[in-house]
C-alpha positions in Angstrom: -41.5 25.3 38.2 -39.9 27.8 40.5 -38.0 29.3 37.6 -41.3 30.0 36.0 -42.7 31.8 39.0 -39.5 33.8 39.5 -39.4 34.7 35.8 -43.0 35.9 35.8 -42.4 37.9 38.9 -39.3 39.5 37.4 -41.1 40.4 34.2 -43.9 41.8 36.2 -41.6 44.0 38.3 -39.8 45.2 35.3 -43.0 46.0 33.6 -44.3 47.8 36.7 -41.2 49.9 36.9 -41.5 50.8 33.2 -45.2 51.8 33.6 -44.5 53.9 36.7 -41.8 55.8 34.8 -43.9 56.2 31.6 -47.0 57.4 33.3 -45.3 59.1 36.2 -47.1 57.1 38.8 -46.0 57.9 42.3 -46.4 55.0 44.8 -48.7 55.4 47.7 -46.9 56.4 50.9 -48.6 53.5 52.7 -48.5 50.1 51.0 -52.2 49.6 51.3 -55.3 51.7 51.7 -59.0 51.3 51.1 -60.8 53.6 48.7 -64.1 53.6 50.6 -66.3 51.4 52.8 -67.6 49.3 50.0 -64.0 48.5 49.0 -63.1 47.6 52.6 -66.1 45.3 53.2 -65.8 43.8 49.7 -62.2 42.8 50.4 -63.0 41.5 53.8 -65.7 39.3 52.3 -63.3 37.9 49.7 -60.7 37.2 52.4 -63.3 35.5 54.5 -64.4 33.5 51.5 -60.7 32.4 50.9 -60.4 31.3 54.5 -63.6 29.3 54.3 -62.5 27.6 51.1 -59.2 26.8 52.7 -60.8 25.1 55.6 -63.4 23.3 53.4 -60.6 22.0 51.2 -59.3 19.9 54.1 -62.7 18.8 55.2 -64.6 18.1 52.0 -62.5 18.0 48.9 -59.0 18.9 48.1 -59.7 20.8 44.8 -61.4 23.6 46.8 -57.8 24.8 47.4 -58.0 26.3 43.9 -60.8 28.6 45.1 -58.5 29.6 48.0 -55.8 30.5 45.5 -58.1 32.4 43.2 -59.9 34.4 45.9 -56.9 36.8 46.4 -56.7 37.3 42.7 -60.3 38.3 42.7 -59.7 40.6 45.7 -56.8 42.2 43.9 -58.9 42.6 40.7 -61.7 44.2 42.9 -59.1 46.6 44.3 -58.0 47.5 40.7 -61.6 48.2 39.8 -62.2 50.3 42.8 -59.1 52.3 42.2 -60.1 52.8 38.5 -63.6 53.8 39.5 -62.9 56.2 42.3 -59.2 57.4 41.8 -58.6 57.3 38.1 -56.3 60.3 38.1 -53.7 58.6 40.2 -53.4 55.7 37.7 -52.4 53.3 40.4 -55.1 50.9 39.1 -52.7 50.1 36.2 -50.1 48.8 38.6 -52.7 46.9 40.6 -54.1 45.3 37.4 -50.6 44.3 36.3 -50.0 42.7 39.7 -53.3 40.8 39.4 -52.4 39.6 36.0 -49.0 38.4 37.0 -50.3 36.5 40.1 -53.0 35.0 37.9 -50.5 33.8 35.4 -48.5 32.2 38.2 -51.6 30.5 39.7 -52.6 29.1 36.4 -49.1 28.2 35.2 -47.8 26.4 38.3 -50.4 23.6 38.3 -49.8 23.2 34.5 -46.1 22.8 35.1 -46.6 20.5 38.1 -49.3 18.2 36.7 -48.6 18.7 33.0 -51.2 19.5 30.4 -53.4 16.6 31.4 -55.4 18.7 33.8 
């Protein structure tokens, strides 16, 4: 199970390095920045939604924890969309999309490895 996650992360990092070299994408000087206010408030809403789902997963039902796990993927996908929409020339959205895809594969694959195909 851990080997799966590590291998997906390794493939993702190699692919990101290849894409950065191929398209000559320079990383941001700061690790994170918002594109505009819509982006900032949209991500804050998604983070708040993740926190609410995390709390509700302990109070109501345990399977809401999957919503908690999926909310950061949606937030990262939203970030990729905002970068694509407003800063297309920097091509950083490609890297963000690859990161979103890699994390989504891990979040879908880990329960399959843990519980088996009977989900």
